[in-house]
C-alpha positions in Angstrom: -9.1 -18.4 19.6 -12.2 -16.4 20.0 -15.3 -16.5 17.1 -14.2 -12.8 16.2 -10.8 -13.5 15.5 -11.8 -16.7 13.5 -14.4 -14.4 11.6 -11.4 -11.9 10.8 -9.1 -15.0 9.3 -11.9 -16.5 7.7 -12.8 -13.3 5.6 -9.3 -12.4 4.6 -9.0 -15.7 2.6 -5.9 -17.5 1.5 -3.9 -17.2 -1.4 -0.9 -18.5 -3.4 2.1 -20.0 -2.2 5.1 -18.5 -1.1 8.4 -19.0 -2.9 8.9 -22.7 -3.9 7.2 -24.6 -1.5 3.3 -25.2 -0.8 4.8 -25.2 2.8 5.0 -21.3 2.6 1.3 -21.0 3.1 1.5 -17.5 1.1 -1.7 -16.3 2.3 -2.5 -12.5 1.6 -4.7 -10.4 4.0 -6.4 -7.3 3.3 -8.2 -4.5 5.2 -10.9 -5.6 7.8 -12.9 -3.8 10.6 -10.2 -3.5 12.8 -7.8 -1.4 10.3 -7.2 2.1 12.1 -6.5 5.0 9.6 -5.3 8.1 11.1 -2.8 11.0 10.4 0.0 10.8 8.1 3.8 11.6 7.9 5.7 13.8 5.6 6.8 13.3 2.1 9.4 10.8 0.6 13.2 10.8 1.7 15.1 12.6 -0.4 12.5 15.1 0.0 13.6 19.0 -0.6 9.6 20.0 -1.0 9.0 20.1 2.8 7.2 23.4 3.9 7.9 24.9 7.1 5.3 24.1 9.6 4.6 28.0 9.7 3.3 27.9 6.0 -0.2 29.5 5.0 -2.8 27.0 4.5 -4.2 26.9 0.8 -7.5 28.2 0.3 -9.9 25.4 -0.5 -12.3 25.4 -3.1 -15.4 22.8 -2.3 -16.0 20.1 -4.8 -19.7 18.4 -5.0 -21.4 18.5 -2.0 -18.5 19.8 0.2 -17.0 16.3 1.5 -14.1 17.0 -0.7 -12.1 20.1 -1.2 -9.2 21.3 -4.0 -6.5 23.0 -1.9 -3.6 22.7 -4.5 -0.9 20.9 -5.0 -0.1 18.5 -2.1 2.3 19.2 0.5 5.4 17.4 1.5 6.2 16.0 -1.7 9.7 15.0 -2.8 11.3 17.1 -5.3 11.0 16.5 -9.2 12.3 12.9 -9.9 15.4 12.8 -12.6 16.3 10.2 -15.0 19.7 8.0 -13.7 22.7 9.4 -15.3 25.1 6.8 -16.9 26.9 4.8 -14.3 24.7 6.2 -11.3 23.5 3.7 -9.0 20.0 3.5 -8.4 18.5 4.4 -5.3 16.9 2.0 -3.0 13.0 2.5 -3.0 10.9 1.3 0.0 7.2 1.6 -0.1 5.4 1.1 3.3 1.5 0.4 2.8 -1.6 -0.1 4.5 -5.0 -1.9 3.6 -8.2 -0.8 4.6 -7.0 2.6 6.6 -10.0 2.7 8.8 -9.5 4.3 12.3 -10.9 2.2 15.1 -9.6 3.5 18.1 -6.5 1.5 18.7 -3.9 3.9 18.0 -2.0 2.1 15.3 -2.9 4.6 12.4 -1.4 7.7 14.5 1.6 5.6 15.9 2.7 4.8 12.3 2.0 8.4 10.9 3.9 10.0 13.8 6.9 7.4 12.9 6.8 8.7 9.3 6.5 12.3 10.1 9.7 11.6 12.5 11.7 10.0 9.6 10.5 12.0 6.8 8.9 9.3 4.9 5.6 8.9 2.9 3.6 5.7 3.0 0.4 4.5 1.0 -2.9 4.3 2.6 -5.2 2.1 0.7 -8.7 3.4 2.1 -11.9 1.1 2.0 -14.7 3.3 0.8 -17.3 1.6 3.4 -15.1 2.8 6.1 -16.9 6.3 5.1 -20.2 5.1 4.7 -22.4 4.8 7.9 -24.0 1.3 8.2 -27.2 3.2 8.4 -26.8 4.0 4.8 -25.4 0.6 4.1 -28.1 -0.3 1.1 -26.5 2.5 -1.0 -23.9 0.0 -1.4 -24.5 -2.7 -4.4 -21.3 -5.0 -4.7 -21.0 -6.9 -7.7 -22.7 -10.4 -7.6 -23.6 -9.9 -3.4 -26.5 -8.7 -1.9 -27.1 -5.0 -1.6 -25.4 -3.4 1.8 -23.6 -6.7 2.1 -20.0 -6.1 3.4 -17.1 -9.0 4.5 -15.6 -6.1 6.6 -18.8 -4.9 8.1 -19.2 -1.1 8.8 -17.5 1.4 11.1 -19.6 3.2 14.0 -20.4 6.8 13.4 -17.1 7.5 15.9 -15.0 5.7 14.0 -15.9 7.0 10.9 -15.1 10.7 12.3 -11.8 9.3 13.3 -11.2 7.9 10.0 -12.1 11.0 8.3 -9.9 12.9 10.5 -7.0 10.6 9.8 -7.2 10.5 6.0 -7.6 14.4 6.4 -4.0 14.3 8.0 -2.5 11.6 5.8 -2.9 13.8 2.6 -1.6 17.0 4.2 1.4 15.4 5.9 2.3 14.1 2.1 0.8 10.6 2.0 -0.7 9.0 -0.8 -4.7 8.0 -0.5 -5.3 4.9 -2.6 -8.0 2.1 -2.7 -9.0 -0.9 -1.0 -12.5 -1.0 -2.6 -15.4 -1.9 -0.5 -16.9 -4.9 0.5 -13.9 -7.2 0.8 -15.3 -10.3 -0.6 -12.6 -13.1 -1.1 -12.4 -16.7 -1.6 -13.7 -18.6 -4.6 -17.8 -18.1 -4.3 -19.4 -16.4 -6.8 -19.7 -12.9 -5.3 -15.6 -13.1 -4.7 -14.1 -10.1 -6.3 -12.0 -13.1 -8.4 -14.7 -13.2 -10.7 -15.8 -9.8 -11.1 -15.6 -8.3 -14.5 -14.2 -5.1 -15.7 -17.5 -3.6 -15.6 -18.2 -5.0 -12.3 -14.6 -3.5 -11.1 -15.9 0.2 -12.7 -19.1 -0.1 -10.5 -17.2 -0.9 -7.3 -14.7 2.1 -7.9 -17.1 4.3 -8.8 -18.9 3.3 -5.5 -15.8 3.7 -3.4 -15.0 6.9 -4.9 -18.6 8.2 -4.1 -18.6 7.2 -0.5 -15.3 9.3 0.2 -16.8 12.2 -2.2 -20.0 12.4 -0.5 -19.8 11.6 3.2 -21.4 14.8 4.0 -24.7 13.7 2.3 -24.5 10.1 3.5 -23.7 11.0 7.3 -25.8 14.7 7.5 -22.4 16.0 9.4 -21.6 19.5 9.2 -19.2 19.7 11.9 -16.0 18.3 10.6 -13.9 19.9 7.5 -13.7 18.6 4.0 -11.1 16.4 2.9 -8.3 18.4 1.5 -8.2 16.7 -2.0 -9.9 15.7 -5.3 -10.2 12.3 -5.2 -11.0 11.8 -8.6 -7.2 13.2 -9.1 -5.9 11.6 -5.8 -6.9 7.9 -6.9 -4.2 6.4 -8.9 -4.0 3.0 -7.5 -5.2 0.3 -5.4 -4.9 -3.2 -4.0 -7.7 -5.7 -4.5 -9.1 -7.7 -1.5 -6.8 -10.8 -1.0 -4.8 -9.8 -4.0 -7.8 -11.3 -6.1 -9.2 -10.2 -9.5 -6.1 -8.2 -11.1 -6.4 -9.3 -14.4 -10.2 -7.9 -14.9 -9.5 -5.0 -12.7 -6.4 -3.7 -15.0 -8.6 -2.7 -18.2 -10.6 -0.7 -15.8 -7.7 0.7 -13.9 -6.0 1.8 -17.3 -9.4 3.4 -18.9 -9.4 5.4 -15.6 -6.1 6.6 -15.9 -4.5 4.8 -12.9 -0.8 4.6 -12.8 -0.1 1.2 -10.7 -1.7 -1.5 -9.2 -0.6 -3.3 -6.1 -2.5 -6.3 -6.2 -0.1 -9.0 -7.8 0.4 -11.8 -5.2 3.8 -13.8 -5.1 5.9 -11.0 -6.7 9.8 -11.1 -6.7 12.6 -8.5 -5.6 13.3 -7.4 -9.3 12.4 -4.4 -11.1 8.9 -4.1 -12.2 7.2 -3.7 -15.4 4.2 -2.7 -16.7 0.9 -5.0 -17.2 -2.0 -3.8 -19.6 -0.1 -0.2 -19.6 -0.2 -0.3 -15.7 2.7 -0.3 -13.4 2.8 -3.8 -11.6 3.8 -3.4 -8.1 3.1 -6.5 -6.0 4.2 -8.1 -2.7 7.0 -9.7 -2.8 8.5 -13.2 -1.7 11.6 -12.0 1.0 13.6 -14.4 3.1 12.1 -15.9 6.1 14.4 -16.6 8.7 14.6 -20.1 9.7 12.4 -21.5 7.0 13.5 -22.7 3.9 10.8 -20.7 2.0 10.0 -17.3 1.5 7.2 -15.4 2.4 4.9 -12.5 1.1 6.1 -9.4 2.4 2.9 -8.6 4.4 2.2 -9.0 8.0 -0.7 -11.3 7.7 1.3 -13.7 5.7 4.0 -13.8 8.4 1.0 -14.7 10.6 -0.4 -17.2 8.4 2.8 -18.9 8.5 3.3 -18.9 12.3 0.1 -19.3 14.2 -1.8 -20.3 10.9 -5.4 -19.8 11.8 -4.9 -17.9 14.9 -4.8 -14.1 15.8 -4.3 -15.1 19.4 -1.5 -17.8 19.8 0.1 -18.8 23.1 2.0 -15.7 24.1 5.3 -17.7 24.7 5.5 -17.7 20.9 5.6 -13.9 20.3 8.7 -12.8 20.9 10.4 -15.0 18.6 7.8 -14.8 16.1 8.4 -10.8 16.5 11.8 -11.0 15.8 11.3 -13.4 12.7 8.8 -11.3 11.3 11.0 -7.9 11.7 14.2 -10.0 10.2 12.1 -10.7 7.5 11.5 -7.4 6.2 15.1 -6.4 7.1 16.5 -9.0 5.2 14.6 -8.2 2.2 15.8 -4.8 2.2 19.1 -5.6 2.6 19.0 -8.2 0.1 17.9 -5.7 -2.4 20.1 -2.7 -1.2 23.3 -4.8 -1.6 22.5 -6.1 -4.5 19.9 -5.2 -7.4 18.5 -2.6 -5.8 14.9 -3.5 -6.6 12.3 -1.6 -4.8 10.8 -3.1 -1.7 7.2 -3.0 -1.1 5.5 -3.9 2.5 2.0 -4.4 3.0 0.3 -4.0 6.5 -2.9 -3.9 8.5 -3.7 -1.8 11.5 -4.4 -4.7 13.8 -3.4 -6.2 17.2 -2.7 -9.6 16.0 -0.4 -12.2 18.6 -0.6 -9.5 20.9 0.7 -6.5 18.1 3.9 -8.4 17.6 3.5 -7.5 13.7 3.3 -3.7 14.6 6.3 -3.8 16.4 8.0 -6.0 13.8 6.9 -3.5 11.1 8.1 -0.6 13.0 11.4 -2.3 13.9 12.2 -2.8 10.3 10.7 0.8 9.3 13.2 2.4 12.0 16.3 -0.1 10.7 15.7 1.2 7.0 15.2 4.8 8.3 18.7 4.6 9.9 20.1 3.7 6.5 18.9 6.9 5.2 19.7 9.0 8.1 23.1 7.9 7.5 23.4 9.6 4.2 22.3 6.3 1.8 19.9 7.0 -1.0 17.3 5.3 0.8 14.0 6.5 -0.2 11.1 6.0 1.9 8.0 6.9 -0.4 4.5 6.2 -1.7 3.4 4.0 -4.5 2.6 6.9 -6.4 5.9 8.9 -5.8 7.9 5.8 -6.8 5.7 5.5 -10.2 6.8 9.2 -10.6 10.3 8.1 -10.8 9.7 5.5 -12.9 7.9 7.3 -15.6 10.9 9.6 -15.9 13.4 6.9 -16.4 14.9 6.0 -20.0 13.7 2.8 -21.0 16.8 1.2 -22.0 18.0 2.1 -18.0 15.0 0.0 -16.8 15.5 -2.7 -19.0 19.0 -3.1 -18.3 17.8 -3.1 -14.5 15.1 -5.6 -15.2 18.0 -8.0 -16.3 19.1 -8.4 -12.8 17.5 -11.3 -10.7 16.7 -11.5 -7.2 19.9 -10.9 -5.3 21.8 -10.4 -8.2 24.7 -7.9 -8.0 25.7 -5.8 -11.2 28.7 -7.2 -12.9 31.8 -4.8 -12.9 29.5 -2.3 -10.3 26.9 0.1 -10.9 29.1 2.4 -12.8 30.2 -0.2 -15.3 26.7 -1.6 -15.5 24.9 1.1 -16.4 27.7 3.0 -18.3 25.9 2.7 -21.9 22.6 3.6 -21.0 22.5 7.3 -22.0 20.4 7.2 -25.1 17.4 9.3 -25.3 14.0 7.7 -24.2 11.9 6.8 -27.1 9.3 4.4 -25.4 7.1 3.5 -22.7 9.9 3.2 -19.9 7.9 0.1 -18.4 6.2 -1.9 -21.2 7.8 -5.7 -21.7 9.1 -6.2 -24.8 
């Protein structure tokens, strides 16, 4: 394995164990320099709100230095969510999300945006703020417990920053969510790791991430690109921390900022979610790992960590088998939920060509499998995290409480009509707060 690959793996760090066994090596990766952020697909499935392609473009109102703008309601969003009726079968929600979301010319972001657009899906892109900050201005970044300008994922070239801006713009206009992956991606257990940041330090990191998005014109001096078409203060309602570390101290700050959800928990299970500290906790999940006795977290990097351990360029003869194993992990996770408790499936990814690009091929195969079920008329919804949070927020508390009684792979006793028949009371409390 070459040095670049080793550095890539090292900066991701290792986290947690897969379900039930140390052998699961449940590593959790996050965005890196080789992320690719490009255009985005249309809104969530079940989407009645898509505008025709010939719709007039909204008038933009510049914000701040003109890096961002207010253009009105986001296009390509699903119909307004409605509460489940007594006895109604829950939809099967699936969220595909991407860490880092920086375009570096490998074509992966446009590939998946095109795929999502073809199937009427929405995704969540967790943008690393540093991917809009030129390296020449790196001293503008003051990371907690690290030297000024430090970054474990480096900085993008000016050309790739421009590509990233174009991609983020297209993403939002096509109905996707722009979340945050924060900035410098400091992992591990060293003093500077996000694992040790205080709520106040998380606030500093978030404020800086937002400023790099909201002030890219000032920081780059470029005037030849259009503004991003959203108000990031309003758009940003959730994130995923580097290497899934530091959630406990992030949550008080996230709540103070009015965030809707956090996707930083490692080792989640395929059950219906609840809130932590007032925020929807939407974790990566343990899903079946074909041929193995343990489960694996629902992220491409965790597949790699269990297959080629510390190499991103293992011998090619392994690739077909590993690609199929990874695709089937996602597919079996989807099938298990869809046929039993209908818990949402959360998938995390990176725009990387690890092991010959097999993980990109695997997630595309899984995505197409799931999309085909939707296109056959099944109530499968390919949505962003924010869109899923919208749905959760309108459900009656007693319905969500009943759904949370179902274990992984557990079917509702008597079928959905019987299981949810007595859940028609009026909502009177926070639908996600634990008792």
